[in-house]
Phi, psi and omega in degrees: 000131183272185178297344186299310190298317179308319191286344175300314179305311183302317181295326183295316175300319183283331180287315180292329178287334180289328184288341178303334181296338183231049169250026176049070175301162172303126179254121174250134175296164172309313186285327177292327174289323177296322177289324177293324176293317177301324180284322189257337182253075190269353175278130181243129172232100187064223179280358188266145169252117181265147175215096181275140178220152177232128183243127181233125181216150178049047181266102186161192183261134186248122188276356189202068185303329186259006184045050178298142181283155178297141176077005184249216183297156188299134174298139177257121174260154178194163178264125184237171173187146173245109188249133187216084173288147182225144174225121175255134179237134177229141176241115171270100184265103185064216183241024181214019177206128179240133170241137181218141173227141182226125172246130179217099172285151175223143181231124174266110187256140175228129181290304185261321183279068188299332179286007172262346180299137187210150171245138177226170176206140181237131182224135176213149181222148180199171178218152172217134191230132176262123187241135181053028173073351182225342181260127182252120180245124180223143181219150184213167173214149177211152175222104184248136174228131186223138161262125193275149166287162187288149171226181180295340181251355192234094181250019176226157182280118183231134177253129172249139177235134176242123183227119179184191183207167181217157172225144187220138178227122187227147168259124183254136173269169178295330180265003170097008167286135183220152175211152181176200185219152183222154173216149183218158173219133175218139171256123186245118183239151184229152182216117171285102185304331184273355180285334179069029182091349178297185172308121190249103181297334181280324173293315181302319180281326195239344180299136190196169169238135179245122180246131186215155180208141187211153176239133184227159181218115184238105178264118182288103180276312177242194186292324185233012185237150190217148160273126185238152178209147181202138178227141185199169186226137173225139173257122183251105183246112178282142195280312188282134182295339182287346175257010187300333185299340183274354179301140181197178179223147178231145176233136182222156163224135174219153179195171186163203185234133179244130182276165176303158180282001173202162177119193181293329177232127180210162184123204185205147167244100196233125175212162183186199180233148180225141177241115174248123193239102178288151179296316182288126182293345179279352177266139179285121180289158178241138169217124180174187183296136171226154183207150175213077190230140172204137185232126175242132175229136177239127182236105180062238181280346188254127181232132177233136178233133180225149185205158177203131169233149178206135175191167177270153183215150180294148168238147179285321186301128184298327180272005178216080182309310181210177172216166178249126192248124176234129180226132175242147176214155171214151178216149182232130179236133178239124189270100186278339178204167177306335186252001197215123168231164181238123190247145172213139183207168177216145174228135174228123189225153172227145173243117191236126181262108176290347181245158177300146177227143172257125179249152180249130173235185180300339177264004177113186185290135173234136184270123178245117185298305184225085181290139181219116175258136177251129178238130175231134179231136178236139185211148183197146172165168179268156174229126183257127179291131171265311175196137178057237184264001183271134181225152171251124184244146176249140185212145174246125176243139172240121187242124172231131180237125174242138181220152175274357166275125182300136180086015178244006179281135184215148180232138176208132175250141182220134176232121179184208193220163183205158171254138181235148177246023180230059177282000000 
């Protein structure tokens, strides 16, 4: 497998993350955000309201940390964990200004594969002002750095750094309806940690700037529920001239209904249409359904979650410019006692490549006309309430990936623990 395959996974994560800008996110009015800060950030240091958090995920035994394919090299198992303390600081200046800063270092731990250990850091700062009692003006800046865990396509340690900022101006009515515009610029950089500063194929192929603008409308139907609509544009400009063939634009419209952020039913049903237009006339454009939906409903001792996401994502391989990623999921929680629940879930996803793609196996290059990967995940385990809405969960996960491209079938078992703030 050459360097081309690993980069596909990285771009998938980042392309989907970029799409989050236009999934009609939950909108809080200025006053709602101030009230939420007062309720959740109860630790006081002078004028600052602090909210410390600790995130623990994927802490346990992974049977295939490098996502080695079935029938290929022997799978490597190890004990892993991701630990990420976080501190949010808010300063409510009078009744018309909110200043916020968030610091969150992250450590990726491996017991035996010590070369995979990594430290990252995320920082963001922002302000939000209420002008003339109705105009909400917000701006933020962030610097996020992550070292990605291994996947079936990413067998090297790669750090991606996202640096940028955004600005938003919204008009808010007395009953919570809001409409306005947002703009953002983000620079994305990659580093192959094993390259040691030498020629880096990841940086050469993936470094880029994303510029986006959107208009949004949030119509408050009930006290905490809204009809939402958004339309936006994003420009992808790659840094290296050799990757200029990747330059593209996308246009999206999305809309739907957002439930309360808390309560027996919460979540959102959001769907829309996306047009992805490569600059190169030799590349096939994409136009189709996109979605970012998840709904949680609790009735007595039973809670059900269903969700569906669909979007397009870049691919590194020149003969497979992008793919369409669709994922459906369902989960069931049984509350056996006030301090104990049992979770079970399933996820089914497809990655469909509309253009022919060349993949590399031990026998050499193979041309796949319409590559399709199918990913299935099954999970189950108990969660114990520690305090309030904080719980400690134990989980078993089985992951299986099948593909019509040779060398991409993968199996993975994971057993471990995690922290949740949504018991």
